[in-house]
C-alpha positions in Angstrom: 122.0 97.4 86.9 118.4 98.4 87.5 119.1 102.0 88.4 118.9 103.3 84.8 115.7 101.4 84.2 114.3 102.9 87.4 114.8 106.4 86.1 113.0 105.5 82.9 110.2 103.8 84.9 109.6 106.6 87.4 107.1 108.4 85.1 105.5 105.0 84.3 105.0 104.4 88.1 103.3 107.7 88.6 101.0 107.5 85.7 100.1 103.8 85.8 101.4 101.8 88.8 100.2 98.5 87.4 102.4 98.3 84.3 105.9 97.4 85.5 108.2 94.8 84.1 110.1 92.5 86.3 113.3 94.5 85.9 111.5 97.7 86.8 110.0 96.4 90.0 111.5 97.6 93.3 113.1 95.5 96.0 111.5 95.3 99.4 113.2 95.1 102.8 110.7 94.7 105.6 112.2 95.1 109.1 110.0 94.1 112.0 111.2 94.6 115.6 109.6 92.5 118.4 108.0 94.5 121.3 109.6 97.9 120.3 107.5 100.7 121.7 106.4 103.8 119.8 108.4 106.0 122.2 111.6 103.9 121.9 113.0 105.7 118.8 114.4 109.2 118.7 112.3 110.1 115.6 109.1 109.7 117.7 110.6 110.7 121.1 113.6 113.1 121.1 113.9 112.6 124.8 114.2 108.8 124.6 116.9 107.2 126.7 117.8 104.9 123.8 120.0 105.8 120.9 118.6 105.1 117.4 120.5 107.3 114.9 120.0 104.9 112.0 116.3 104.4 112.4 116.0 108.2 112.8 117.9 108.6 109.5 115.5 106.1 107.9 112.6 108.3 109.0 114.3 111.4 107.5 114.7 109.5 104.2 111.1 108.4 104.0 107.6 108.8 105.5 107.1 108.4 109.3 103.6 107.6 110.4 102.7 109.0 113.9 99.5 107.0 114.1 100.6 103.6 112.7 98.9 100.8 114.5 99.4 97.0 114.9 96.2 95.0 114.3 96.6 93.4 117.7 98.4 94.2 121.0 100.5 91.0 120.9 102.7 89.4 118.3 101.3 86.5 116.3 98.1 88.2 115.2 99.9 91.3 114.0 102.4 89.1 112.1 99.4 87.3 110.5 97.9 90.7 109.5 101.1 91.7 107.8 101.5 88.5 105.9 97.8 88.3 104.8 96.5 91.9 104.7 93.6 90.7 106.8 92.4 91.3 110.4 93.4 88.2 112.4 89.9 87.9 113.8 88.8 86.4 110.5 90.6 83.1 111.4 90.5 83.4 115.2 94.2 84.1 115.3 93.6 86.6 118.1 96.4 85.9 120.6 100.0 84.8 120.5 99.8 81.3 119.3 100.1 79.5 122.7 98.1 82.1 124.7 95.2 80.5 126.5 95.2 82.2 129.9 91.9 82.3 131.6 90.6 85.0 134.0 87.0 85.5 135.2 86.0 83.7 132.0 87.7 81.4 129.6 89.2 83.1 126.5 87.7 83.0 123.1 88.7 80.0 120.9 92.2 80.4 119.5 93.5 79.3 116.1 97.2 78.8 116.6 98.4 78.8 113.0 98.3 80.9 109.8 96.3 78.6 107.5 98.3 77.2 104.6 95.4 78.3 102.3 96.3 81.9 102.9 97.9 83.7 100.0 100.7 85.4 101.9 102.5 88.5 100.9 105.6 86.3 100.2 103.6 84.0 98.0 102.3 86.9 96.0 105.8 88.3 95.6 107.1 84.9 94.6 104.4 84.4 92.0 105.5 87.6 90.4 109.2 86.6 90.1 110.6 87.9 93.3 113.3 86.2 95.3 111.9 85.8 98.8 113.7 85.4 102.2 112.6 85.3 105.8 114.9 85.8 108.7 114.2 85.8 112.4 111.1 85.3 114.5 108.1 83.6 112.7 105.7 82.4 115.4 102.9 81.7 113.0 102.3 78.0 113.4 102.7 75.1 115.9 104.8 72.8 113.7 107.3 72.5 110.8 104.6 72.3 108.1 103.7 76.0 108.9 107.3 77.3 108.7 108.2 80.2 106.3 109.4 77.9 103.5 105.8 76.6 103.2 104.3 80.1 103.1 106.1 81.6 100.1 109.7 82.1 101.2 112.6 80.7 99.2 114.9 81.0 102.2 114.2 80.6 105.9 116.9 81.7 108.4 115.7 81.1 112.0 112.0 81.0 111.5 110.3 78.3 113.5 107.7 77.7 116.2 109.0 79.5 119.2 108.1 83.1 119.9 111.3 83.9 121.8 114.9 82.8 121.5 116.3 80.4 124.2 119.3 82.7 124.1 120.5 85.8 122.3 124.0 84.3 122.3 125.2 81.2 120.5 124.4 78.3 120.9 120.9 79.4 119.9 119.3 75.9 119.8 117.2 77.1 116.8 116.3 74.3 114.3 116.5 76.8 111.4 119.8 78.5 112.4 123.1 76.8 113.0 124.8 77.9 116.2 127.9 79.6 114.6 130.7 80.9 116.7 130.3 80.6 120.5 129.2 83.9 122.0 127.9 85.3 118.7 125.0 87.7 119.2 121.7 86.7 117.5 120.8 90.2 116.3 124.2 90.6 114.6 124.0 87.1 113.2 120.6 87.7 111.6 122.0 91.0 110.1 125.0 89.2 108.7 122.7 86.7 107.0 120.6 89.6 105.7 123.6 91.3 104.1 124.6 88.1 102.5 121.2 87.6 100.9 121.0 91.1 99.7 124.3 90.6 98.0 123.1 87.3 96.5 119.7 88.7 95.3 120.9 92.1 94.1 120.4 91.5 90.4 116.8 90.4 90.7 113.8 91.9 92.4 113.7 90.6 96.0 111.5 90.7 99.1 113.4 90.3 102.3 111.5 90.1 105.6 113.8 90.5 108.6 111.8 89.9 111.8 114.3 90.5 114.7 113.8 88.6 117.9 115.0 91.6 119.7 113.8 93.5 121.9 111.7 90.6 123.2 112.7 88.9 126.5 115.0 87.3 127.6 116.9 90.6 128.0 120.4 89.9 126.8 122.9 92.1 125.0 126.7 92.5 124.4 128.4 93.4 127.7 130.1 96.6 126.4 126.7 98.1 125.3 125.1 97.2 128.6 127.9 98.9 130.4 127.6 102.0 128.2 123.9 102.4 129.2 124.5 101.4 132.9 126.8 104.4 133.1 124.3 106.6 131.2 121.5 105.5 133.6 123.5 106.7 136.6 122.7 110.3 135.6 119.0 109.4 136.2 119.6 107.9 139.6 117.1 109.1 142.2 114.3 109.5 139.7 111.4 107.1 140.2 111.3 104.3 137.6 107.9 102.8 138.5 104.5 103.9 139.7 101.3 102.1 140.6 99.0 102.1 137.6 96.4 104.0 139.6 98.9 106.8 140.1 99.4 107.2 136.3 96.0 106.4 134.8 92.6 106.8 136.4 90.6 103.7 137.5 93.4 101.5 136.3 94.2 99.1 139.1 97.3 98.3 141.1 99.7 97.0 138.5 103.2 98.5 138.4 104.0 100.6 135.4 107.4 101.8 134.2 107.4 105.6 134.0 111.1 106.1 133.2 113.3 104.7 130.4 116.6 103.7 131.9 116.9 99.9 131.6 120.5 99.4 130.5 120.2 95.9 128.9 117.0 96.9 127.0 118.8 100.0 125.8 121.7 97.9 124.6 119.3 95.7 122.7 117.7 98.7 121.0 121.1 100.0 120.0 122.1 96.6 118.6 119.0 96.6 116.5 119.6 100.2 115.3 123.2 99.4 114.3 121.8 96.5 112.2 119.4 98.8 110.5 122.4 101.1 109.6 124.4 98.2 108.2 121.5 97.2 106.0 121.0 100.7 104.7 124.8 101.0 104.1 124.8 97.7 102.1 122.0 98.8 99.9 123.9 102.0 99.1 127.2 100.2 98.5 125.5 97.9 96.0 123.9 100.9 94.2 120.3 99.6 94.8 119.2 101.9 97.6 117.2 104.1 95.2 115.3 101.1 94.0 114.6 99.5 97.3 111.6 100.1 99.5 112.4 99.8 103.3 109.6 99.3 105.8 110.2 99.5 109.6 107.6 98.4 112.1 106.9 96.8 115.5 104.5 94.0 116.2 103.0 95.5 119.3 103.7 98.1 122.0 106.6 98.2 124.4 106.6 95.9 127.4 105.8 98.2 130.3 103.5 96.4 132.7 105.0 93.0 133.4 107.9 90.6 132.7 110.5 93.1 134.0 108.7 96.1 132.4 111.9 97.2 130.6 110.5 100.3 128.8 108.1 103.2 129.3 105.4 104.1 126.7 104.4 107.4 128.4 102.5 109.4 127.6 100.6 106.5 126.0 98.6 104.3 128.3 99.3 100.6 128.7 101.7 98.6 126.6 102.1 95.1 125.1 98.9 93.1 125.8 96.6 96.2 126.1 94.2 97.7 123.6 95.2 101.2 124.9 97.5 103.3 122.6 100.6 102.0 124.4 99.8 98.5 123.2 99.0 99.1 119.6 100.6 102.4 118.4 103.9 101.5 116.7 107.0 103.1 115.2 106.2 102.9 111.5 108.4 104.2 108.6 108.2 103.5 104.9 111.1 104.7 102.7 110.1 104.6 99.0 112.8 106.5 97.1 110.8 106.7 93.9 107.8 108.4 95.6 109.7 111.7 95.9 108.7 112.0 99.6 111.5 112.5 102.1 111.5 113.6 105.8 107.6 113.6 105.7 105.4 113.0 108.7 101.8 111.7 108.2 99.3 111.7 111.0 96.5 109.7 109.5 95.6 106.5 111.4 96.9 103.5 109.4 97.3 99.8 110.4 99.4 96.7 109.7 96.8 95.2 107.3 97.7 98.1 105.0 101.3 96.9 104.3 100.2 94.1 101.9 98.1 96.2 99.5 100.7 99.0 99.7 103.6 96.9 98.7 101.5 95.2 95.9 100.7 98.6 94.4 104.3 99.8 94.6 105.4 96.6 92.9 102.9 97.1 90.2 100.5 94.2 90.5 97.0 93.6 91.8 95.5 90.9 94.1 93.7 88.0 92.5 90.0 88.5 92.0 89.1 86.1 94.8 91.6 87.5 97.3 90.2 89.4 100.3 92.2 92.2 101.8 91.1 94.3 104.8 93.9 96.9 104.3 94.1 99.7 101.8 97.1 100.9 99.9 99.0 103.7 101.5 100.5 104.8 98.2 98.5 108.0 98.1 100.0 109.0 101.5 103.4 108.1 100.3 102.9 110.4 97.3 101.8 113.3 99.4 98.1 112.9 98.8 95.2 111.7 101.0 93.1 108.6 101.8 89.4 108.4 102.2 88.3 108.4 105.9 87.8 104.9 107.3 87.5 103.1 110.7 90.1 100.9 112.2 89.3 98.0 114.5 90.8 95.8 117.2 89.6 92.5 118.7 91.4 90.9 121.6 89.2 88.4 123.5 91.9 87.2 125.8 93.6 87.9 129.2 97.0 89.0 128.3 100.2 87.9 130.1 100.8 91.6 130.7 97.6 92.3 132.6 95.5 93.6 129.6 91.8 92.9 129.7 89.7 91.2 127.0 88.3 93.9 124.8 87.8 95.5 121.4 88.2 99.0 120.0 87.3 101.1 117.1 89.0 104.3 115.8 86.6 106.7 114.0 88.3 110.0 113.2 89.6 111.5 116.4 87.5 109.2 118.6 88.5 105.8 120.0 85.9 103.6 121.7 87.1 100.7 123.9 84.6 97.9 124.8 85.3 95.5 127.6 84.3 91.9 126.9 83.7 90.8 130.5 80.8 93.2 131.1 80.3 95.3 127.9 81.4 98.6 129.5 82.6 101.2 127.0 85.1 104.1 127.2 85.4 106.9 124.7 88.5 109.0 124.2 89.4 111.9 121.9 92.8 110.7 120.8 93.9 114.0 119.2 93.4 116.0 122.5 93.9 113.1 124.9 96.5 110.6 123.4 97.1 109.2 126.9 93.4 108.1 127.2 93.1 109.8 130.6 89.7 111.4 130.1 86.8 109.0 129.4 84.1 111.2 127.7 81.6 108.4 127.1 79.0 109.9 129.5 79.3 113.3 127.7 78.8 111.9 124.2 76.2 109.1 124.3 75.3 109.5 120.6 78.9 109.1 119.6 79.2 106.0 121.8 76.1 104.4 120.4 77.1 105.1 116.8 80.6 103.6 117.3 79.2 100.6 119.1 77.0 99.9 116.1 79.9 100.1 113.8 82.1 97.9 116.0 79.4 95.3 116.4 78.8 95.2 112.6 82.5 94.6 112.1 82.4 91.8 114.7 79.9 90.1 112.4 81.9 90.8 109.3 85.0 89.1 110.6 83.1 86.4 112.5 84.6 87.5 115.8 84.6 85.1 118.8 84.2 86.1 122.4 84.8 85.0 126.0 83.5 81.6 127.1 82.0 80.7 130.5 83.8 78.4 132.9 82.1 75.2 134.0 79.0 76.1 136.0 80.1 79.7 135.9 78.2 82.9 134.9 77.8 83.8 131.3 80.1 86.6 129.9 78.8 89.5 128.0 78.3 89.2 124.3 77.4 91.8 121.6 
């Protein structure tokens, strides 16, 4: 019904993106995959062990960002950044919302909820007449009062406190999702619910946020898919799967790192997710609303490669989930906006998860309220084949991650990335364009660059009121900026 109106509105969008009527506004489907690594999809890695034809097709139909970053190397903070358009350090939401592991020092104070005072992306959409629905993993608050239905979503399917499912097969024991048929697979179930909501909302503008639990642990997938990849992995038998971190990255330590993708169950979980993406794209086309629907695809942090089974490899990128190295924060990121006229486009500018909020607002044709603070910028110029002004990106992770990552911060300025360690203040400098694996620390060669980036990073710490490591009782004082 809206297709004809969209043709008429296209010129209007181009000339003045802030004058759209409700019927002219696009739909949004935001697909977030949990723990999916940058190198886990074929569009980014043609040699991947996993099979992702539908995600790859989505990339061909839209814009793929090769330097799309999560605002944090673990889940809850990145989810906060998407929902608010803000860096999570502003509210001390800097770790997954039950992560208080200590190391040499105590971690920084942690806020374990997205404040109800935040004007979420869903609330903004809702205020402008959108139907809103959340499905899947929420992990943005410790109790029911912080669930999605209290943060701007008309419908909540499966979103509650836990960060991982008790089981990927029914019975799920999820307070926001009935168990359904015995043996039903959770990824398929969430997709079925998504298709039903798309059908229900098709005549009105809608914002549908599907946050898959997959590919997070526990690693569970349909037996036939697991067997498919077990047989596929046999062709790789004899090749080393793991190496000591010191063998892969200089001065890294002794932690084991996966260097070969071949985990059959993980691969099956990736394919199950990819099949679901294909089903969603097919449903949009069947209903005749694919040309008026924006589809975003993203992951909340890097692939799990250094602990908890280490099911995937992020090579050539260093680290993974829980690390401020590229493997922990560089994500598969795709935006398909049919009305932009951009298809099968690859952009290499560094962008970050706080950018989704202002991007979607501009596409929808409305502005933030005058008192609303957004750290992100709209990516609409990139989606239209233009450019953005240069800017810095920042990370702040004052915690000891479950995956072995150290407390630290980082700043990206052009080609350069500076990492600062919070235990002792040591810094490392990398040229990401020529050294994406962060193998060659050039800090000693470029002291002026290090000093300039440290000043910028420390200024940003003050801007977001960043918190840092705490001493243990009667222990030494940690470094502070």
